[in-house]
Every structure is written in structure tokens, then in C-alpha cells.
Backbone as a printed PyTorch tensor [residue, N CA C, xyz], in Angstrom:
tensor([[[-121.5480,   35.4500,   69.5240],
         [-119.9000,   35.5040,   70.0530],
         [-120.3860,   34.4420,   70.9270]],

        [[-118.6020,   33.3090,   70.5510],
         [-118.8860,   32.2830,   71.2040],
         [-117.4370,   32.3040,   72.0240]],

        [[-117.2140,   32.3200,   72.8900],
         [-115.9720,   32.6270,   73.6260],
         [-115.3720,   31.0210,   74.5620]],

        [[-113.9180,   30.7670,   74.0090],
         [-113.3230,   29.9810,   73.8980],
         [-112.5370,   29.7500,   74.9520]],

        [[-112.8450,   28.5650,   75.7630],
         [-111.7750,   27.9870,   77.4380],
         [-110.9050,   28.1090,   76.9370]],

        [[-109.5300,   28.8290,   77.7190],
         [-108.3280,   28.5290,   77.5430],
         [-108.2090,   26.8790,   77.8560]],

        [[-107.6050,   26.3230,   77.0590],
         [-106.8890,   25.0420,   77.5760],
         [-105.9300,   24.8850,   78.3860]],

        [[-105.9630,   24.1240,   79.3260],
         [-104.3410,   24.2480,   79.8920],
         [-103.1950,   23.6520,   79.5750]],

        [[-101.8580,   24.1650,   79.2860],
         [-100.7290,   23.6620,   78.8750],
         [-100.5640,   22.1130,   79.0480]],

        [[-100.7140,   21.4380,   78.3080],
         [-100.4700,   19.5930,   78.9670],
         [ -99.2540,   19.4630,   80.0960]],

        [[ -98.0710,   20.3490,   79.6520],
         [ -97.2010,   20.0070,   80.7170],
         [ -97.5510,   20.1480,   81.6210]],

        [[ -97.8520,   21.2600,   81.6070],
         [ -98.6140,   21.6220,   83.3460],
         [ -99.5160,   21.0030,   84.5740]],

        [[-100.7320,   20.3390,   83.3290],
         [-101.3780,   19.1340,   83.9090],
         [-100.8200,   18.6560,   85.1430]],

        [[ -99.7080,   17.7100,   85.3960],
         [ -99.6160,   16.9840,   86.7060],
         [ -99.4010,   18.1290,   87.7630]],

        [[ -98.8590,   19.4400,   87.6380],
         [ -98.5720,   20.2340,   88.4200],
         [-100.1680,   20.9660,   88.9970]],

        [[-101.4290,   20.3700,   88.0730],
         [-102.1570,   21.1020,   88.1820],
         [-103.0420,   20.4170,   89.2940]],

        [[-102.8890,   18.9470,   88.6870],
         [-103.0860,   17.6200,   89.7290],
         [-102.8410,   18.2840,   91.2150]],

        [[-101.6310,   18.3520,   91.3500],
         [-100.8760,   18.1460,   92.4250],
         [-101.4630,   19.9630,   93.9640]],

        [[-101.7000,   20.6870,   92.9450],
         [-101.7320,   22.0340,   93.6560],
         [-103.4550,   21.7350,   94.1090]],

        [[-103.9350,   21.1350,   92.9380],
         [-105.6510,   21.0100,   93.6720],
         [-105.7100,   19.4870,   94.7400]],

        [[-104.6840,   18.7010,   94.7420],
         [-104.5310,   17.8930,   95.5440],
         [-104.4660,   18.4560,   97.3480]],

        [[-103.4890,   19.5210,   96.9180],
         [-102.7820,   20.4540,   97.9010],
         [-103.8910,   21.4130,   98.7330]],

        [[-104.8630,   21.5830,   97.3930],
         [-105.9600,   22.9260,   98.0280],
         [-106.7090,   22.1480,   98.7320]],

        [[-107.3880,   20.7550,   98.0390],
         [-107.7260,   19.6370,   99.2130],
         [-107.6080,   19.4350,  100.3390]],

        [[-106.2560,   19.4400,  100.5320],
         [-105.9270,   18.5210,  101.9020],
         [-105.2720,   20.0180,  102.8400]],

        [[-105.4910,   21.4860,  102.4060],
         [-105.3800,   22.6150,  103.2160],
         [-106.6940,   22.8750,  102.9620]],

        [[-107.3510,   22.4860,  102.7070],
         [-108.8560,   23.2680,  103.2910],
         [-109.6090,   22.1220,  104.3270]],

        [[-109.0290,   21.0570,  104.2190],
         [-109.6440,   20.0570,  105.0510],
         [-108.9630,   20.6500,  106.6240]],

        [[-107.7690,   20.5530,  106.8000],
         [-107.0010,   21.3030,  107.7640],
         [-107.1440,   22.3930,  108.4160]],

        [[-107.5220,   23.6340,  107.4500],
         [-108.2360,   24.7200,  107.7970],
         [-109.5030,   24.7750,  108.9190]],

        [[-110.5230,   23.3990,  107.9740],
         [-111.7910,   23.3580,  108.7250],
         [-111.3080,   22.4460,  109.9340]],

        [[-110.5770,   21.3390,  109.9530],
         [-110.3390,   20.6520,  111.0650],
         [-109.8830,   21.8230,  112.7490]],

        [[-109.1590,   22.4990,  111.9210],
         [-108.0760,   23.2190,  112.8340],
         [-109.6230,   24.0980,  113.3270]],

        [[-110.4100,   25.3340,  112.3910],
         [-111.5680,   25.7460,  113.2280],
         [-112.5450,   25.2440,  113.5900]],

        [[-112.8420,   23.8200,  113.6810],
         [-113.6080,   22.8450,  114.4920],
         [-113.2000,   22.7780,  116.1350]],

        [[-111.7640,   22.4890,  115.6360],
         [-110.9740,   22.5170,  117.0270],
         [-111.0820,   23.5440,  117.8570]],

        [[-110.9480,   24.5850,  117.4510],
         [-110.4140,   26.1680,  118.1670],
         [-112.1130,   26.5080,  118.2840]],

        [[-112.9960,   25.8420,  118.0200],
         [-114.7100,   26.5700,  118.1750],
         [-114.9490,   25.5880,  119.2820]],

        [[-114.3410,   25.1500,  120.0340],
         [-115.0330,   24.4900,  120.8180],
         [-114.7700,   22.7620,  121.2290]],

        [[-115.1920,   22.1130,  120.2650],
         [-115.1600,   20.6900,  119.8300],
         [-113.6740,   20.1090,  120.2770]],

        [[-112.7250,   21.0850,  120.6750],
         [-111.4640,   20.6510,  121.3610],
         [-111.6790,   20.4880,  122.8750]],

        [[-110.5380,   20.7380,  123.7540],
         [-110.8540,   20.6500,  124.7330],
         [-111.1910,   21.6760,  125.7440]],

        [[-111.8530,   22.2730,  125.5940],
         [-112.5120,   23.7020,  126.2230],
         [-113.0380,   23.0960,  127.7010]],

        [[-112.3620,   24.0720,  128.6290],
         [-113.0550,   23.4720,  129.7620],
         [-114.0590,   24.7060,  130.2530]],

        [[-114.1920,   25.8870,  129.7980],
         [-115.1310,   26.6860,  130.0140],
         [-114.5860,   27.1710,  131.2050]],

        [[-114.8270,   27.3510,  132.6320],
         [-113.9390,   27.9320,  133.1740],
         [-114.2940,   27.6560,  134.6950]],

        [[-115.3430,   26.3840,  134.8450],
         [-115.8090,   25.7860,  136.3310],
         [-115.7380,   24.7560,  135.5900]],

        [[-115.4190,   23.5170,  136.3650],
         [-115.1850,   22.1310,  136.4510],
         [-116.0800,   21.7800,  137.7170]],

        [[-116.9310,   21.4090,  138.1490],
         [-117.9460,   20.8280,  139.1290],
         [-117.6630,   21.5420,  140.4050]],

        [[-118.0480,   22.9760,  140.1170],
         [-117.7270,   23.8960,  141.0810],
         [-116.1140,   24.2300,  141.4900]],

        [[-115.0470,   23.6660,  140.7940],
         [-113.7640,   24.2900,  141.2630],
         [-113.2870,   25.1310,  139.9860]],

        [[-112.8280,   25.8640,  140.4450],
         [-112.2890,   27.0610,  139.2340],
         [-110.9120,   26.4780,  138.5850]],

        [[-110.5150,   26.6150,  137.6880],
         [-109.7620,   25.8690,  136.9270],
         [-108.2120,   26.6580,  137.2750]],

        [[-107.3130,   26.1810,  137.8050],
         [-105.6790,   26.5050,  137.8680],
         [-105.2940,   27.4920,  136.3470]],

        [[-104.7040,   28.4160,  137.1290],
         [-104.1060,   29.4400,  136.1700],
         [-103.2410,   28.8630,  135.2050]],

        [[-102.4260,   27.8660,  135.6570],
         [-101.8400,   27.3720,  134.4520],
         [-102.2730,   26.6120,  133.3190]],

        [[-103.7750,   25.4200,  133.1440],
         [-104.8540,   25.4090,  132.3450],
         [-105.3510,   26.0000,  131.9690]],

        [[-105.3550,   27.5290,  132.4370],
         [-106.4660,   28.4770,  131.6240],
         [-104.9560,   28.5280,  130.4740]],

        [[-103.8230,   29.0580,  130.9700],
         [-102.8680,   29.5510,  130.4610],
         [-102.5600,   28.8600,  129.0740]],

        [[-102.6320,   27.0290,  129.1980],
         [-102.3880,   25.8350,  128.6270],
         [-103.1090,   25.9020,  127.5040]],

        [[-104.6180,   26.3600,  127.6280],
         [-105.9030,   26.4520,  126.6520],
         [-105.3050,   27.4950,  125.6960]],

        [[-104.8920,   28.5330,  126.3760],
         [-105.0020,   29.9140,  125.9670],
         [-103.6800,   29.7320,  124.5490]],

        [[-102.5830,   29.2080,  125.3000],
         [-101.3630,   29.1120,  124.6870],
         [-102.0620,   27.8640,  123.0610]],

        [[-102.8300,   26.7920,  123.5150],
         [-103.3530,   26.0120,  122.1990],
         [-103.5060,   26.2410,  121.2380]],

        [[-104.6710,   27.6920,  121.6900],
         [-105.9150,   28.0430,  120.5920],
         [-105.1050,   29.3510,  119.7930]],

        [[-103.9340,   29.9320,  120.7470],
         [-103.0490,   30.7910,  119.6880],
         [-102.2690,   29.8450,  118.6350]],

        [[-101.6600,   28.9290,  119.1180],
         [-101.2230,   27.7150,  117.9300],
         [-101.6260,   27.7020,  117.1160]],

        [[-102.7780,   27.0510,  117.2190],
         [-103.7990,   26.2830,  116.1960],
         [-104.3460,   27.6780,  115.5710]],

        [[-104.3240,   29.0270,  116.0570],
         [-105.3090,   29.9960,  115.1500],
         [-103.8370,   30.5400,  114.4090]],

        [[-102.6420,   30.3060,  114.7610],
         [-101.3520,   30.0760,  113.9090],
         [-101.6250,   29.3790,  112.5660]],

        [[-101.5210,   28.2350,  113.4070],
         [-101.2400,   26.7580,  111.9090],
         [-102.7940,   27.5760,  110.9990]],

        [[-103.7190,   27.7050,  111.4340],
         [-104.4670,   27.8850,  110.6110],
         [-104.3130,   29.2680,  109.3390]],

        [[-103.6540,   30.3150,  110.2530],
         [-103.3260,   31.5440,  109.6310],
         [-102.4340,   31.0360,  108.3860]],

        [[-101.5580,   29.9600,  108.4890],
         [-100.1210,   29.7940,  107.7850],
         [-100.9240,   28.8260,  107.0650]],

        [[-101.8640,   27.9900,  106.8340],
         [-102.4380,   27.3250,  106.3770],
         [-103.4270,   28.0250,  104.8950]],

        [[-104.3000,   29.3010,  105.4460],
         [-104.7200,   30.1990,  104.7010],
         [-103.6130,   30.9750,  103.5720]],

        [[-102.6140,   31.0410,  104.5100],
         [-101.6740,   32.0530,  103.4290],
         [-101.0420,   31.1840,  101.6820]],

        [[-100.7660,   29.5770,  102.7980],
         [-100.3640,   28.6090,  101.5200],
         [-101.7000,   28.4480,  100.7060]],

        [[-102.3370,   28.0950,  101.2330],
         [-103.5000,   28.2350,  100.3060],
         [-103.8090,   29.1650,   99.0430]],

        [[-103.6890,   30.3710,   99.5340],
         [-103.4710,   31.5820,   98.9840],
         [-102.8640,   31.7780,   97.5960]],

        [[-101.2570,   31.3960,   98.0960],
         [-100.7680,   30.9930,   96.8990],
         [-100.3130,   29.9430,   95.8660]],

        [[-101.3900,   28.8130,   96.0970],
         [-101.8960,   27.8430,   96.1180],
         [-102.6830,   28.7140,   94.7330]],

        [[-103.7330,   28.7490,   95.1690],
         [-104.8850,   29.7040,   94.3200],
         [-104.2040,   30.6110,   93.1960]],

        [[-102.9230,   31.4600,   93.6320],
         [-102.5460,   32.3590,   92.5410],
         [-101.6650,   31.2450,   91.8160]],

        [[-100.6740,   30.1860,   91.9220],
         [-100.5280,   29.3990,   91.2300],
         [-101.4820,   28.6550,   89.8740]],

        [[-102.8410,   27.9820,   90.4040],
         [-103.4300,   27.6430,   89.7830],
         [-104.3970,   28.7050,   88.6500]],

        [[-104.2330,   29.8220,   89.1300],
         [-104.6800,   30.9000,   88.4540],
         [-103.2950,   31.5300,   87.2950]],

        [[-102.0640,   30.9460,   87.6820],
         [-101.2430,   31.1850,   86.4180],
         [-101.2490,   30.2550,   85.2870]],

        [[-101.5270,   28.9000,   85.9950],
         [-101.8840,   27.7400,   85.2130],
         [-103.2600,   28.2810,   84.1510]],

        [[-104.0200,   28.7730,   84.3290],
         [-104.8100,   29.0670,   83.4480],
         [-104.8240,   30.4300,   82.5210]],

        [[-104.1050,   31.1970,   83.2430],
         [-103.3960,   32.4070,   82.8790],
         [-102.1930,   32.2750,   81.4220]],

        [[-102.1540,   31.1040,   81.7940],
         [-100.9970,   30.1730,   80.6180],
         [ -99.3430,   30.9460,   80.7000]],

        [[ -99.2470,   31.2340,   82.7000],
         [ -97.7690,   32.0050,   82.4100],
         [ -97.0670,   31.1330,   84.0540]],

        [[ -97.8600,   30.3870,   84.0790],
         [ -97.2290,   28.9180,   85.3200],
         [ -95.8980,   29.0450,   84.6840]],

        [[ -95.0570,   28.0790,   85.6070],
         [ -93.5150,   27.9180,   85.6670],
         [ -92.3210,   29.1930,   85.0310]],

        [[ -93.2190,   30.5090,   85.1290],
         [ -92.2300,   31.6770,   84.8780],
         [ -91.5750,   32.2470,   86.1820]],

        [[ -90.8260,   32.8980,   86.4730],
         [ -90.3590,   33.8240,   87.7510],
         [ -90.8790,   34.9210,   87.3480]],

        [[ -91.9070,   35.4770,   88.3920],
         [ -92.4370,   36.6810,   88.4550],
         [ -91.4580,   37.7310,   88.4580]],

        [[ -90.5890,   37.7410,   88.9160],
         [ -89.2110,   38.5920,   88.9880],
         [ -88.2600,   38.6570,   87.5140]],

        [[ -88.1380,   37.5520,   87.1310],
         [ -86.8760,   37.7060,   85.9490],
         [ -87.7000,   37.2750,   85.0070]],

        [[ -88.7740,   36.4720,   85.1260],
         [ -89.4060,   36.3840,   83.4980],
         [ -88.7350,   34.6900,   83.0370]],

        [[ -87.7320,   34.6640,   83.4660],
         [ -87.4570,   33.1330,   82.9100],
         [ -88.1470,   31.8960,   83.7090]],

        [[ -88.0810,   30.7380,   83.0900],
         [ -88.3750,   29.7420,   83.3690],
         [ -88.2880,   29.4780,   84.6860]],

        [[ -88.8360,   28.8890,   85.7130],
         [ -88.1100,   27.8430,   87.0730],
         [ -88.4870,   26.1350,   86.4560]],

        [[ -87.1040,   26.0760,   87.1140],
         [ -87.0510,   24.7580,   86.9590],
         [ -87.8410,   23.5750,   87.1010]],

        [[ -88.0370,   22.8270,   86.4210],
         [ -89.0010,   21.5530,   86.4000],
         [ -88.8920,   21.1230,   88.3590]],

        [[ -87.5690,   20.9990,   88.4170],
         [ -87.0410,   20.2060,   89.8740],
         [ -87.7470,   21.1920,   90.8720]],

        [[ -87.5830,   22.6920,   91.0780],
         [ -88.1600,   23.5390,   91.9140],
         [ -89.9140,   23.2210,   92.0300]],

        [[ -90.7310,   23.2390,   90.4830],
         [ -92.1850,   23.4240,   90.4810],
         [ -92.0410,   22.0540,   91.0590]],

        [[ -91.7250,   21.0250,   91.0200],
         [ -91.9450,   19.2940,   91.8170],
         [ -91.9010,   19.3490,   93.1340]],

        [[ -90.8510,   20.1340,   93.6040],
         [ -90.8290,   20.3350,   95.1570],
         [ -91.6660,   21.7380,   95.4130]],

        [[ -91.7860,   22.4800,   95.1720],
         [ -92.6680,   23.5530,   95.5510],
         [ -93.5480,   24.2860,   94.5780]],

        [[ -94.9310,   23.3150,   94.3290],
         [ -95.6240,   23.6520,   92.6590],
         [ -96.3760,   24.6710,   93.1620]],

        [[ -96.1570,   25.5520,   94.2850],
         [ -96.7120,   27.1770,   93.6960],
         [ -95.2640,   28.0300,   94.0290]],

        [[ -94.7190,   27.7910,   93.3040],
         [ -93.3000,   28.7190,   93.6000],
         [ -93.7200,   30.1100,   92.5030]],

        [[ -93.1740,   30.8330,   92.5130],
         [ -93.6650,   32.6440,   91.9240],
         [ -92.3160,   32.8520,   91.5010]],

        [[ -91.2680,   31.9600,   92.0830],
         [ -90.0090,   32.6940,   91.5450],
         [ -89.1190,   31.8050,   91.0980]],

        [[ -87.9630,   32.3730,   90.3270],
         [ -86.6090,   31.0700,   90.5210],
         [ -85.8080,   30.6970,   91.7800]],

        [[ -85.0030,   29.8280,   91.9240],
         [ -84.4400,   29.8920,   93.0750],
         [ -83.6050,   31.1550,   93.3710]],

        [[ -82.7960,   31.9330,   91.8900],
         [ -81.7640,   32.8070,   92.1080],
         [ -82.4520,   33.9110,   92.6470]],

        [[ -83.5290,   33.9500,   92.0630],
         [ -84.5980,   35.1520,   92.6020],
         [ -84.9330,   35.3660,   93.9560]],

        [[ -85.5350,   34.2070,   94.2900],
         [ -86.1820,   33.7790,   95.8740],
         [ -84.7460,   33.9950,   96.3350]],

        [[ -83.4280,   33.5270,   96.3460],
         [ -82.3130,   33.5380,   97.1480],
         [ -82.1340,   35.1320,   97.5510]],

        [[ -82.4900,   35.7520,   96.5490],
         [ -81.8880,   37.4520,   96.1240],
         [ -82.9350,   38.4000,   97.2150]],

        [[ -84.3090,   37.6580,   97.1380],
         [ -85.4540,   38.3390,   97.7780],
         [ -85.0880,   38.0910,   99.1850]],

        [[ -84.9070,   36.4960,   99.9690],
         [ -84.8280,   36.5110,  101.0670],
         [ -83.3620,   37.4100,  101.6920]],

        [[ -82.3280,   37.3590,  100.8450],
         [ -81.3410,   37.9330,  101.0150],
         [ -81.5180,   39.4410,  101.7640]],

        [[ -82.4840,   39.8770,  101.2540],
         [ -82.6440,   41.3840,  101.2210],
         [ -83.5750,   41.7430,  102.7810]],

        [[ -84.0520,   40.9270,  103.0620],
         [ -85.0010,   40.7660,  104.3240],
         [ -84.6220,   41.1590,  105.2330]]])
């Protein structure tokens, strides 16, 4: 038995290319943030030339590290949504609102290629928060 590979709908090919570019960019950003947070940034340790660091310097370093970790978390979440969108393309249900099952307008997909819902359903979802 030969398994046929699903062929991506040609009308979604531009979105797939865009999503793959976004995925590559996010992965690079995460690597950069990770490298920065793992010591190749401005980690001063705790002692410079026999002098203890000032508390404000330590606090600034901690804030910078937490901020970087927050950016990385946001990037990971976006990467998750991009991967989901790529899977929807492969499954053949990309461009359909996951709430009402209607088509998501092309203008919305161009602006947010990983969109899961149409604008109306997204607004309802956000108003409930």
C-alpha cells in the first residue's frame, strides 16, 4: 500500500511561505535571546576587581534577564501558533475560523497568517476576557 502525501492547496502556498519565514525568524530570535540570557550578555557575576556590585546594578541585571525571558516566552507562544497554522495548511483546514467554521478573510490572513478565528469571533473572544 502506497500512502499519498497530501498536496497543499495552491492558494495557501504564499501563506505557507510567509509562515515558514516567520518561524525561521522567531527561532533565530529565541536562540539570540537564549544566548544573551546564558551569559554572553552583560553578566557581571557579582564581584568586579574586588569591589561588590551596587544593588542598583544587580537589580538592573535581574530586570534585563527577566525582560529577556519574557520576550522569549512570547516568541515561543507565537512559534506555537505558527506551527499550528502550518499544520492546518497540511490538514486542509487553514483559513477557516475554528469557532464558526466560516472562511477567514484573506486580508486578515495577510496581516496575521497564524490567525485561528475570523475577526468577529476574535472580538467576541476578547470581549469575554
